[in-house]
C-alpha positions, -999 to 999 in steps of 0.1 A, spaced: 0 0 0 13 34 -9 18 62 17 -10 82 1 -35 53 3 -25 47 40 -29 85 47 -64 84 33 -71 53 54 -59 70 86 -79 101 78 -111 81 74 -107 68 110 -100 101 126 -119 130 141 -123 162 120 -91 183 118 -107 210 139 -109 187 170 -91 196 202 -78 173 229 -63 187 261 -64 221 244 -43 209 214 -56 207 179 -45 176 161 -55 145 141 -71 121 166 -75 84 159 -110 69 164 -104 33 153 -89 4 172 -66 10 201 -43 -7 226 -50 -9 263 -26 21 267 -49 41 244 -26 42 214 -42 38 180 -35 7 160 -39 -2 124 -32 -34 104 -8 -27 75 12 -51 54 -1 -80 74 11 -66 108 -3 -45 135 13 -10 139 8 19 162 -9 47 142 16 74 152 44 52 139 26 48 105 21 86 105 58 91 110 65 66 81 42 87 59 54 121 68 89 117 83 101 87 61 105 68 94 115 31 91 86 11 106 111 -16 117 133 9 136 138 4 173 135 41 178 104 56 194 79 80 179 72 104 208 43 128 212 50 164 220 13 168 228 10 138 252 -21 126 234 -17 89 226 -44 88 200 -28 118 181 -11 112 149 -5 148 138 30 148 122 39 182 137 32 167 172 56 138 167 94 134 170 118 105 167 138 96 198 154 67 217 137 50 247 158 73 269 146 104 250 110 93 255 116 86 292 133 120 297 105 137 279 80 121 302 101 132 332 102 168 321 64 167 318 59 151 352 46 118 339 74 96 351 79 86 388 117 85 389 147 98 371 173 72 361 202 72 386 228 99 377 205 118 353 196 154 357 172 175 336 
């Protein structure tokens, strides 16, 4: 499936573009989701997180990469490309620490 076809598929299962969540405007997934409230879609015979597919479409992200696709907006169902960034597990963890969503800092780390 091409990136454009997948983009249309994602848009069909999303709230209108003018929708706001937590005061932030973005593309919000309304289809299937994980127990952690991340959107999921089946693509090429596999299940993928919607925000990772969005990064594949817009950021040329490798879907098989071990890197994370992190949310600037902290809305798990958001797949707005401008709200996403590529980072390591540590980048994702430190981002959650800065936003007060992680219980502890790793030993020796400061923000």
